[in-house]
N, C-alpha and C positions, 0 to 999 in steps of 0.2 A: 799138362793139359794141351789138348790139340789145337793147333792154329793160334796159339798165343803169341803176341808181339811184345810182351812184357820183358822188362830188363832182368828181373829176378825170377827164378823158378818158384812156382807156387806148389804147395803141398796140401792135399786134403787132410786136415786135422782139426779135430773139434776141441775147443777150450772154452770153458764158461767165462763169460765177461759181465761184470756188473756195470751198469751205465746209470749215473745219478746226476742231478743238478737240484737246484732249489725247489723245483716244482714236481719232479717225478723220480722214480727209481724203477729200473727194470733189469731183467737178466736176459742176455742173449748168448748165442754160441757162435764161435767162429765156423766158417764153412772151409776156408783155406787160409794159409798163412805163407808169408815169404819174408826174405831179408828186408824188404822195403815196406811191408805192411800186412794188413790182414783184412779179410772180407767178413762182415758180420751180416748173416742172414736174419732179417727182422720181419716181424709181423706187426710192429707198432710204428707209429710215427715218432720221429725225433723232434726236438724243439727247433725253432727257426734257426736259419744261418746266423752266424756271429754269436751263438749262445755258448756259454761256458759249460762244459760237462766234465765229470770225473769218470775215468774208466778204471775198473779193477780187474786185473787179469789173475784168474785163479789157476795156478799151475797144478797139474794132476799129481796124484800120488803123494800128497803132503808136501810138495816142494815149496809151498808158500804162495804169496801173492805179490803183485806189482801194481802200484797206483800211479796214474798219470792224469794231469788236468789239462784240458785243451779246449780250443774254440772250434766249433764246427761251421 
């Protein structure tokens, strides 16, 4: 990506991501990923800061899924 000052190289790659907590469930898609993180392009609002959420990363081609719980 042009004019980036990030530590890790980002790659344009789309992966389906499930985002859930006690109050909502939505599905988003990555716009790009890197060794240090990923960018989710969203059309919805997320819960307030310090909310706990669960991300489910659905790997393509039947490679399975990965779950992680975190605070935003």
